[in-house]
MARROBA-170242 format. One record per residue (C-alpha): chain; residue in three letters; x, y, z. Coordinates in Angstrom, 2 decimals. Example, Ala and Ser with C-alpha at 12.3 -4.5 7.8 and 13.67 -1.06 7.14 Angstrom:
("A"; "ALA"; (12.30; -4.50; 7.80));
("A"; "SER"; (13.67; -1.06; 7.14));
//
This chain:
("A"; "MET"; (131.22; 128.17; 152.44));
("A"; "ASP"; (133.02; 130.78; 150.37));
("A"; "ASP"; (130.93; 133.34; 148.52));
("A"; "LEU"; (131.48; 132.35; 144.89));
("A"; "SER"; (130.28; 135.76; 143.72));
("A"; "LYS"; (133.34; 137.49; 145.14));
("A"; "PRO"; (136.00; 138.69; 142.67));
("A"; "GLU"; (138.85; 136.30; 142.05));
("A"; "PRO"; (142.15; 137.01; 143.85));
("A"; "ALA"; (144.54; 139.14; 141.82));
("A"; "ALA"; (147.23; 136.47; 142.12));
("A"; "ARG"; (145.21; 134.11; 139.90));
("A"; "ASP"; (145.16; 136.43; 136.91));
("A"; "PRO"; (147.99; 138.94; 137.34));
("A"; "ARG"; (147.46; 141.94; 135.10));
("A"; "PRO"; (150.43; 144.24; 135.50));
("A"; "ALA"; (150.00; 147.97; 135.35));
("A"; "PRO"; (150.95; 149.49; 131.97));
("A"; "ASP"; (153.97; 151.19; 133.53));
("A"; "ASP"; (155.21; 148.01; 135.25));
("A"; "ASN"; (158.29; 146.98; 133.28));
("A"; "THR"; (159.61; 144.28; 135.55));
("A"; "PRO"; (160.50; 141.09; 133.63));
("A"; "ARG"; (157.50; 139.22; 135.00));
("A"; "ALA"; (155.15; 142.04; 134.00));
("A"; "VAL"; (156.60; 142.26; 130.50));
("A"; "ALA"; (156.27; 138.48; 130.13));
("A"; "ALA"; (152.67; 138.60; 131.37));
("A"; "ARG"; (151.71; 141.22; 128.78));
("A"; "LEU"; (153.34; 139.20; 126.02));
("A"; "ALA"; (151.61; 136.04; 127.20));
("A"; "ALA"; (148.21; 137.72; 127.11));
("A"; "GLY"; (148.72; 138.54; 123.44));
("A"; "PHE"; (150.11; 135.10; 122.63));
("A"; "ALA"; (147.18; 133.36; 124.33));
("A"; "ALA"; (144.67; 135.11; 122.07));
("A"; "THR"; (146.07; 133.40; 118.98));
("A"; "ALA"; (147.57; 130.23; 120.46));
("A"; "ALA"; (144.82; 127.84; 119.32));
("A"; "ALA"; (144.78; 129.16; 115.76));
("A"; "ARG"; (148.57; 129.09; 115.50));
("A"; "ASP"; (148.64; 125.56; 116.89));
("A"; "GLU"; (146.37; 124.50; 114.03));
("A"; "ALA"; (148.43; 126.36; 111.43));
("A"; "GLY"; (151.88; 125.27; 112.61));
("A"; "GLY"; (154.88; 126.90; 110.98));
("A"; "THR"; (157.00; 129.72; 112.34));
("A"; "ALA"; (155.61; 132.23; 114.83));
("A"; "ARG"; (157.50; 135.15; 113.29));
("A"; "ALA"; (155.33; 137.97; 114.63));
("A"; "GLU"; (155.45; 136.53; 118.14));
("A"; "ARG"; (159.20; 136.02; 118.00));
("A"; "ASP"; (159.56; 139.64; 116.88));
("A"; "ALA"; (157.47; 140.66; 119.89));
("A"; "LEU"; (159.93; 138.79; 122.10));
("A"; "ARG"; (162.80; 140.60; 120.41));
("A"; "ALA"; (161.16; 143.99; 120.96));
("A"; "SER"; (160.42; 143.19; 124.61));
("A"; "GLY"; (164.08; 143.06; 125.65));
("A"; "LEU"; (163.55; 139.69; 127.35));
("A"; "LEU"; (166.00; 137.90; 125.05));
("A"; "ALA"; (168.78; 139.61; 127.02));
("A"; "LEU"; (167.13; 139.10; 130.40));
("A"; "ALA"; (169.82; 136.83; 131.86));
("A"; "ILE"; (172.79; 138.63; 130.26));
("A"; "PRO"; (174.75; 140.55; 132.93));
("A"; "GLY"; (174.25; 144.29; 133.00));
("A"; "GLU"; (177.87; 145.05; 132.06));
("A"; "PHE"; (177.21; 143.41; 128.69));
("A"; "GLY"; (173.95; 145.23; 128.04));
("A"; "GLY"; (171.48; 142.78; 129.57));
("A"; "GLN"; (169.24; 142.91; 132.61));
("A"; "GLY"; (171.29; 140.62; 134.83));
("A"; "ALA"; (168.34; 138.53; 136.02));
("A"; "ASP"; (168.94; 135.38; 138.04));
("A"; "TRP"; (167.75; 131.97; 136.89));
("A"; "ARG"; (164.67; 131.97; 139.13));
("A"; "THR"; (163.41; 135.19; 137.50));
("A"; "THR"; (164.38; 134.08; 134.00));
("A"; "LEU"; (162.62; 130.75; 134.33));
("A"; "ASP"; (159.56; 132.45; 135.81));
("A"; "THR"; (159.23; 134.38; 132.55));
("A"; "VAL"; (159.64; 131.15; 130.58));
("A"; "ARG"; (156.78; 129.63; 132.58));
("A"; "THR"; (154.58; 132.69; 132.10));
("A"; "ILE"; (155.00; 132.60; 128.33));
("A"; "ALA"; (154.69; 128.81; 128.10));
("A"; "ARG"; (151.44; 128.95; 130.08));
("A"; "ALA"; (149.96; 130.82; 127.10));
("A"; "ASP"; (151.88; 129.03; 124.34));
("A"; "SER"; (154.31; 126.23; 125.04));
("A"; "SER"; (155.96; 126.45; 121.61));
("A"; "LEU"; (156.98; 130.04; 122.32));
("A"; "GLY"; (157.94; 129.12; 125.87));
("A"; "HIS"; (160.15; 126.38; 124.45));
("A"; "VAL"; (162.08; 128.55; 121.98));
("A"; "TYR"; (162.26; 131.44; 124.46));
("A"; "GLY"; (163.58; 129.10; 127.14));
("A"; "PHE"; (166.15; 127.78; 124.69));
("A"; "GLN"; (167.31; 131.36; 124.08));
("A"; "HIS"; (168.60; 131.45; 127.64));
("A"; "LEU"; (169.89; 127.87; 127.48));
("A"; "LEU"; (171.95; 128.62; 124.37));
("A"; "LEU"; (173.39; 131.79; 125.86));
("A"; "ALA"; (174.31; 129.73; 128.90));
("A"; "THR"; (175.95; 127.21; 126.58));
("A"; "VAL"; (178.45; 129.72; 125.21));
("A"; "ARG"; (179.03; 131.10; 128.72));
("A"; "LEU"; (179.77; 127.65; 130.12));
("A"; "PHE"; (181.74; 126.15; 127.24));
("A"; "ALA"; (183.68; 129.12; 125.80));
("A"; "ARG"; (186.37; 131.61; 126.79));
("A"; "PRO"; (185.38; 135.08; 128.02));
("A"; "ALA"; (186.90; 136.56; 124.85));
("A"; "GLN"; (184.24; 134.63; 122.94));
("A"; "TRP"; (181.09; 134.79; 125.05));
("A"; "GLN"; (181.39; 138.40; 126.18));
("A"; "PRO"; (181.17; 139.87; 122.64));
("A"; "TRP"; (178.32; 137.46; 121.84));
("A"; "PHE"; (176.46; 138.66; 124.93));
("A"; "GLU"; (177.02; 142.32; 124.00));
("A"; "GLN"; (175.86; 141.80; 120.43));
("A"; "THR"; (172.83; 139.77; 121.52));
("A"; "ALA"; (171.71; 142.57; 123.83));
("A"; "ALA"; (172.46; 145.35; 121.33));
("A"; "ASN"; (170.96; 143.63; 118.26));
("A"; "ARG"; (168.22; 141.61; 119.98));
("A"; "TRP"; (169.53; 138.38; 118.57));
("A"; "PHE"; (167.43; 135.24; 118.83));
("A"; "TRP"; (169.53; 132.08; 119.23));
("A"; "GLY"; (168.56; 128.75; 117.67));
("A"; "ASN"; (169.60; 125.18; 118.34));
("A"; "ALA"; (171.27; 122.64; 116.05));
("A"; "LEU"; (173.21; 120.77; 118.72));
("A"; "ASN"; (171.45; 117.41; 119.36));
("A"; "PRO"; (174.44; 115.35; 120.55));
("A"; "LEU"; (172.68; 112.06; 119.80));
("A"; "ASP"; (172.58; 112.84; 116.08));
("A"; "THR"; (175.94; 111.62; 114.74));
("A"; "ARG"; (175.30; 112.34; 111.05));
("A"; "THR"; (177.32; 115.57; 110.96));
("A"; "VAL"; (181.09; 115.29; 110.61));
("A"; "ALA"; (183.32; 118.18; 111.73));
("A"; "GLU"; (186.57; 117.80; 109.84));
("A"; "ALA"; (189.64; 119.88; 110.73));
("A"; "VAL"; (190.61; 122.41; 108.04));
("A"; "PRO"; (193.00; 125.37; 108.17));
("A"; "GLY"; (191.65; 127.92; 110.63));
("A"; "GLY"; (188.75; 125.85; 111.91));
("A"; "ARG"; (186.48; 122.96; 111.00));
("A"; "ARG"; (184.19; 122.07; 108.11));
("A"; "PHE"; (180.78; 120.68; 109.09));
("A"; "ASP"; (178.96; 118.35; 106.70));
("A"; "GLY"; (175.83; 116.31; 107.35));
("A"; "ARG"; (172.34; 116.58; 108.77));
("A"; "LYS"; (170.90; 117.60; 112.10));
("A"; "SER"; (167.49; 116.81; 113.56));
("A"; "PHE"; (165.34; 118.53; 116.20));
("A"; "CYS"; (166.74; 122.00; 115.52));
("A"; "SER"; (164.31; 123.83; 117.79));
("A"; "GLY"; (164.08; 127.55; 117.18));
("A"; "ALA"; (166.58; 127.53; 114.32));
("A"; "THR"; (164.16; 129.07; 111.83));
("A"; "ASP"; (164.01; 132.86; 112.24));
("A"; "SER"; (167.04; 132.80; 114.52));
("A"; "ASP"; (170.06; 135.09; 114.25));
("A"; "MET"; (172.69; 132.81; 115.80));
("A"; "LEU"; (172.92; 129.06; 115.84));
("A"; "ILE"; (174.64; 126.57; 118.14));
("A"; "VAL"; (175.86; 123.68; 115.96));
("A"; "SER"; (177.50; 120.39; 116.85));
("A"; "GLY"; (179.35; 117.77; 114.86));
("A"; "HIS"; (181.45; 114.71; 115.51));
("A"; "LYS"; (185.17; 114.74; 114.80));
("A"; "PRO"; (186.39; 111.93; 112.51));
("A"; "GLU"; (188.79; 110.90; 115.25));
("A"; "GLY"; (185.96; 110.84; 117.78));
("A"; "GLY"; (184.45; 113.37; 120.11));
("A"; "LEU"; (181.87; 116.13; 119.92));
("A"; "VAL"; (182.71; 119.67; 118.82));
("A"; "ILE"; (180.35; 122.64; 119.17));
("A"; "GLY"; (180.38; 126.05; 117.51));
("A"; "ALA"; (178.38; 129.28; 117.43));
("A"; "VAL"; (177.71; 130.87; 114.03));
("A"; "PRO"; (175.31; 133.29; 112.32));
("A"; "THR"; (172.26; 131.37; 111.12));
("A"; "ARG"; (172.50; 132.86; 107.63));
("A"; "ARG"; (176.07; 131.72; 107.01));
("A"; "ALA"; (176.71; 129.84; 103.78));
("A"; "GLY"; (176.53; 126.09; 104.29));
("A"; "ILE"; (173.39; 126.07; 106.48));
("A"; "ARG"; (170.04; 125.04; 105.04));
("A"; "LEU"; (167.10; 124.78; 107.45));
("A"; "LEU"; (164.36; 122.34; 106.47));
("A"; "ASP"; (160.67; 123.15; 106.79));
("A"; "ASP"; (159.79; 119.62; 107.87));
("A"; "TRP"; (158.38; 119.94; 111.40));
("A"; "ASN"; (154.73; 118.80; 111.45));
("A"; "ASN"; (154.27; 116.93; 114.71));
("A"; "ILE"; (151.17; 116.56; 116.87));
("A"; "GLY"; (152.42; 119.08; 119.44));
("A"; "GLN"; (154.90; 121.91; 119.94));
("A"; "ARG"; (153.89; 122.82; 116.43));
("A"; "GLN"; (155.59; 126.23; 116.31));
("A"; "THR"; (158.99; 125.30; 117.70));
("A"; "ASP"; (160.41; 124.70; 114.21));
("A"; "SER"; (162.09; 121.58; 115.55));
("A"; "GLY"; (162.79; 120.16; 112.11));
("A"; "GLY"; (166.05; 119.34; 110.44));
("A"; "ALA"; (169.02; 121.13; 108.96));
("A"; "VAL"; (171.51; 120.30; 106.25));
("A"; "LEU"; (175.10; 121.42; 106.76));
("A"; "ASP"; (177.06; 121.49; 103.53));
("A"; "GLY"; (180.61; 122.77; 103.82));
("A"; "LEU"; (179.78; 124.96; 106.81));
("A"; "PHE"; (183.00; 126.60; 107.97));
("A"; "ILE"; (183.31; 127.37; 111.68));
("A"; "ALA"; (186.47; 129.22; 112.62));
("A"; "ASP"; (188.61; 128.30; 115.59));
("A"; "ASP"; (187.45; 131.36; 117.53));
("A"; "GLU"; (183.82; 130.29; 117.00));
("A"; "LEU"; (184.39; 126.80; 118.40));
("A"; "LEU"; (183.53; 126.26; 122.07));
("A"; "LEU"; (186.70; 124.47; 123.09));
("A"; "ASP"; (187.85; 126.16; 126.30));
("A"; "PRO"; (186.80; 124.87; 128.79));
("A"; "GLY"; (184.65; 122.89; 126.35));
("A"; "PRO"; (181.47; 120.81; 126.69));
("A"; "LEU"; (180.83; 119.22; 130.10));
("A"; "SER"; (184.48; 119.70; 131.06));
("A"; "THR"; (184.05; 121.08; 134.60));
("A"; "PRO"; (181.34; 120.90; 137.28));
("A"; "PHE"; (180.32; 124.45; 136.25));
("A"; "ALA"; (180.18; 123.53; 132.55));
("A"; "CYS"; (178.08; 120.52; 133.54));
("A"; "LEU"; (175.27; 122.83; 134.64));
("A"; "ARG"; (174.26; 123.19; 130.98));
("A"; "PRO"; (172.11; 120.02; 130.76));
("A"; "LEU"; (170.49; 120.87; 134.08));
("A"; "ILE"; (169.41; 124.25; 132.70));
("A"; "ALA"; (167.89; 122.45; 129.71));
("A"; "GLN"; (165.99; 120.07; 131.97));
("A"; "LEU"; (164.77; 122.95; 134.13));
("A"; "VAL"; (163.47; 124.78; 131.06));
("A"; "PHE"; (161.46; 121.64; 130.30));
("A"; "CYS"; (160.15; 121.48; 133.88));
("A"; "ASN"; (158.83; 125.02; 133.60));
("A"; "VAL"; (157.23; 124.37; 130.22));
("A"; "PHE"; (155.56; 121.17; 131.47));
("A"; "LEU"; (154.30; 122.86; 134.60));
("A"; "ALA"; (153.09; 125.84; 132.58));
("A"; "GLN"; (151.08; 123.62; 130.26));
("A"; "ALA"; (149.39; 121.96; 133.21));
("A"; "GLU"; (148.63; 125.38; 134.68));
("A"; "GLY"; (147.32; 126.65; 131.37));
("A"; "ALA"; (145.15; 123.59; 130.86));
("A"; "VAL"; (143.61; 123.80; 134.33));
("A"; "GLU"; (142.97; 127.53; 133.93));
("A"; "ALA"; (141.27; 126.92; 130.56));
("A"; "ALA"; (139.18; 124.15; 132.11));
("A"; "ARG"; (138.29; 126.37; 135.06));
("A"; "GLY"; (136.90; 129.04; 132.77));
("A"; "TYR"; (134.93; 126.44; 130.82));
("A"; "THR"; (133.58; 124.80; 134.00));
("A"; "ARG"; (132.40; 128.10; 135.42));
("A"; "GLU"; (130.74; 129.25; 132.19));
("A"; "GLN"; (129.74; 126.19; 130.17));
("A"; "THR"; (129.76; 122.90; 132.09));
("A"; "ARG"; (126.30; 121.49; 132.82));
("A"; "LEU"; (125.28; 119.90; 136.10));
("A"; "TRP"; (124.92; 116.15; 135.70));
("A"; "PRO"; (121.54; 114.69; 136.67));
("A"; "GLY"; (121.64; 113.28; 140.19));
("A"; "SER"; (124.55; 115.45; 141.30));
("A"; "ALA"; (124.88; 115.96; 145.05));
("A"; "GLY"; (125.41; 119.71; 144.56));
("A"; "PRO"; (122.86; 122.33; 143.57));
("A"; "THR"; (125.20; 123.92; 140.99));
("A"; "VAL"; (128.24; 122.94; 138.98));
("A"; "LEU"; (130.39; 125.09; 141.23));
("A"; "GLU"; (129.24; 123.12; 144.28));
("A"; "ASP"; (129.29; 119.65; 142.78));
("A"; "PRO"; (131.46; 117.59; 145.18));
("A"; "TYR"; (132.96; 115.48; 142.41));
("A"; "ILE"; (134.01; 118.50; 140.36));
("A"; "LEU"; (135.43; 120.11; 143.51));
("A"; "ARG"; (137.39; 116.94; 144.22));
("A"; "HIS"; (138.96; 117.06; 140.75));
("A"; "TYR"; (139.97; 120.68; 141.19));
("A"; "GLY"; (141.40; 119.85; 144.60));
("A"; "ASP"; (143.56; 117.19; 142.96));
("A"; "TYR"; (144.67; 119.66; 140.30));
("A"; "PHE"; (145.55; 122.30; 142.84));
("A"; "ALA"; (147.59; 119.94; 145.03));
("A"; "ALA"; (149.51; 118.57; 142.04));
("A"; "LEU"; (150.30; 122.04; 140.68));
("A"; "GLU"; (151.43; 123.31; 144.06));
("A"; "ALA"; (153.82; 120.38; 144.42));
("A"; "GLY"; (155.20; 121.02; 140.94));
("A"; "ARG"; (155.68; 124.72; 141.65));
("A"; "VAL"; (157.52; 124.15; 144.92));
("A"; "LEU"; (159.89; 121.58; 143.45));
("A"; "THR"; (160.54; 123.52; 140.25));
("A"; "ASP"; (161.23; 126.77; 142.10));
("A"; "ARG"; (163.46; 124.96; 144.58));
("A"; "ALA"; (165.51; 123.56; 141.68));
("A"; "ALA"; (165.85; 127.07; 140.20));
("A"; "ASP"; (167.10; 128.37; 143.55));
("A"; "ARG"; (169.66; 125.56; 143.71));
("A"; "LEU"; (170.78; 126.45; 140.19));
("A"; "ASP"; (171.21; 130.09; 141.19));
("A"; "GLU"; (173.35; 129.08; 144.16));
("A"; "ALA"; (175.55; 126.90; 141.96));
("A"; "TRP"; (175.76; 129.54; 139.22));
("A"; "ALA"; (177.04; 132.08; 141.72));
("A"; "ARG"; (179.91; 129.75; 142.62));
("A"; "ALA"; (181.01; 129.47; 138.97));
("A"; "GLU"; (184.53; 128.09; 138.71));
("A"; "THR"; (184.60; 127.10; 142.41));
("A"; "LEU"; (181.64; 124.77; 141.98));
("A"; "ASP"; (182.54; 121.19; 142.87));
("A"; "GLU"; (181.00; 117.87; 141.90));
("A"; "ALA"; (178.89; 117.67; 145.06));
("A"; "GLY"; (177.49; 121.16; 144.49));
("A"; "ARG"; (176.61; 120.26; 140.93));
("A"; "GLY"; (175.17; 116.96; 142.13));
("A"; "GLU"; (172.74; 118.69; 144.49));
("A"; "VAL"; (171.39; 120.75; 141.60));
("A"; "ALA"; (171.05; 117.59; 139.50));
("A"; "LEU"; (168.99; 115.86; 142.19));
("A"; "ALA"; (166.68; 118.87; 142.59));
("A"; "VAL"; (166.19; 119.17; 138.84));
("A"; "ALA"; (165.58; 115.45; 138.35));
("A"; "THR"; (162.99; 115.47; 141.14));
("A"; "ALA"; (161.21; 118.42; 139.54));
("A"; "LYS"; (161.42; 116.78; 136.11));
("A"; "VAL"; (159.78; 113.56; 137.29));
("A"; "THR"; (157.04; 115.45; 139.12));
("A"; "THR"; (156.22; 117.96; 136.39));
("A"; "THR"; (156.26; 115.32; 133.66));
("A"; "ARG"; (153.77; 113.16; 135.50));
("A"; "LEU"; (151.44; 115.93; 136.59));
("A"; "ALA"; (151.45; 117.59; 133.18));
("A"; "LEU"; (150.57; 114.42; 131.32));
("A"; "GLU"; (147.82; 113.62; 133.83));
("A"; "LEU"; (146.24; 117.04; 134.23));
("A"; "THR"; (146.23; 117.99; 130.56));
("A"; "SER"; (144.19; 114.84; 129.92));
("A"; "ARG"; (141.96; 115.02; 133.00));
("A"; "ILE"; (140.66; 118.55; 132.37));
("A"; "PHE"; (137.95; 117.08; 130.15));
("A"; "GLU"; (136.48; 115.30; 133.17));
("A"; "VAL"; (135.38; 118.65; 134.61));
("A"; "ALA"; (134.44; 120.19; 131.28));
("A"; "GLY"; (132.39; 117.50; 129.58));
("A"; "ALA"; (131.98; 116.17; 126.07));
("A"; "ARG"; (131.26; 119.55; 124.49));
("A"; "ALA"; (134.73; 120.74; 125.50));
("A"; "THR"; (136.27; 118.29; 123.04));
("A"; "THR"; (135.19; 120.39; 120.08));
("A"; "ALA"; (138.06; 121.01; 117.70));
("A"; "ALA"; (137.23; 124.72; 117.74));
("A"; "LEU"; (138.60; 125.04; 121.29));
("A"; "ARG"; (141.65; 122.84; 120.68));
("A"; "LEU"; (141.95; 122.15; 124.40));
("A"; "ASP"; (143.74; 118.96; 123.43));
("A"; "ARG"; (146.76; 121.07; 122.44));
("A"; "PHE"; (147.91; 121.18; 126.06));
("A"; "TRP"; (148.20; 117.38; 126.19));
("A"; "ARG"; (149.67; 117.14; 122.68));
("A"; "ASN"; (152.35; 119.69; 123.52));
("A"; "VAL"; (153.28; 117.94; 126.75));
("A"; "ARG"; (153.23; 114.50; 125.14));
("A"; "VAL"; (155.69; 115.59; 122.45));
("A"; "GLN"; (158.14; 117.45; 124.65));
("A"; "THR"; (158.19; 114.92; 127.51));
("A"; "LEU"; (159.63; 112.42; 125.02));
("A"; "HIS"; (162.82; 114.50; 124.74));
("A"; "ASP"; (164.61; 112.08; 127.06));
("A"; "PRO"; (163.30; 109.02; 128.96));
("A"; "LEU"; (161.79; 109.66; 132.37));
("A"; "ASP"; (163.01; 106.21; 133.40));
("A"; "MET"; (166.58; 107.54; 133.28));
("A"; "LYS"; (165.72; 110.29; 135.76));
("A"; "LEU"; (164.12; 107.73; 138.07));
("A"; "ARG"; (167.21; 105.55; 137.82));
("A"; "GLU"; (169.40; 108.51; 138.77));
("A"; "LEU"; (167.23; 109.34; 141.75));
("A"; "GLY"; (167.16; 105.70; 142.78));
("A"; "ASN"; (170.93; 105.50; 142.58));
("A"; "TRP"; (171.14; 108.44; 144.95));
("A"; "ALA"; (168.47; 107.11; 147.31));
("A"; "LEU"; (170.04; 103.65; 147.50));
("A"; "ASN"; (173.75; 104.19; 146.82));
("A"; "ASP"; (174.45; 107.88; 147.61));
("A"; "ARG"; (175.65; 108.47; 144.04));
("A"; "TYR"; (174.98; 111.77; 142.31));
("A"; "PRO"; (173.69; 111.69; 138.71));
("A"; "ALA"; (176.60; 111.38; 136.27));
("A"; "PRO"; (176.88; 114.44; 134.00));
("A"; "SER"; (175.78; 113.98; 130.41));
("A"; "PHE"; (173.95; 116.12; 127.88));
("A"; "TYR"; (170.71; 114.84; 129.39));
("A"; "SER"; (171.39; 114.88; 133.14));
//
């Protein structure tokens, strides 16, 4: 039997050296600070302004921007690793930080180089945080053609990260039909962000609503060429969004199990009649942790494999074909199904190895489940299973949409 008095492996609790400035090390240091206040901020809700400023100062907002535009040129595997690291400590921050890279990818995939290259340069130079007001299912905003651009009027819901952002991705529906998307400064006249997000989880994502009243978006701010979901490469955008979710779900399961592990080792009492002499040798508790470990390992392998597939497709850019995009979609959908299920299960089951005292509101260990429960409702898991079934039975790749 292993000597339980031995120090834990360094890989379990990576503490980078102070002079280690690799992206993963920077993210780990940020996460350590975020974790210290995560429970209190979950209770308070609202905007995590100080933490978002820490992300700005870290340089990670430009992590995936190519070096020639002032960024660090990281691949998707590295970028998503940092999302997971931050989300393990605080899934709200992991969510808005993950969306930073999704929204930058959006302008890269949907716009001309003359548009996205200056946006990349200014994001890196000014440490811009990007926010989301896209939500293609919300049809309440009309984008009417006017001289030099379009006028956006209406409401948007689920505007994650919009509060305290510097740039905003906005969508509207043309009166003649069809979706149009633009990128504008968040403080432009005609944008009013509503402080109306008070859900049970993801409480600091600022995923409330917005009112657009005469918002003018110029032609050169509209993402029309090649446009939304217009090519196999442009169709990678929804897969990036889904992979951000996979990493956040997996991170919450990891964070929950790690929190439970600390509680089990320090606080959990041995149940009368247990077959083990101590809590750490109780066979039933060990069985639970074995289940947790196996589930997390499966989630990690599938999520990392999907990120590698995304990197391969991203490198092909304009030469990417439908089959290449389809392979990424299958890998992402598989990871999404797996991480959704394991996150919902493990964030609930941690109390089985902690005991009744761990349900005290002071610990707020329920936040892991609440966060996962809210974000996993973004789009139906049944649709992912249908897509995978259509491939398994009929050899048909998932059809591109804003959710697959």
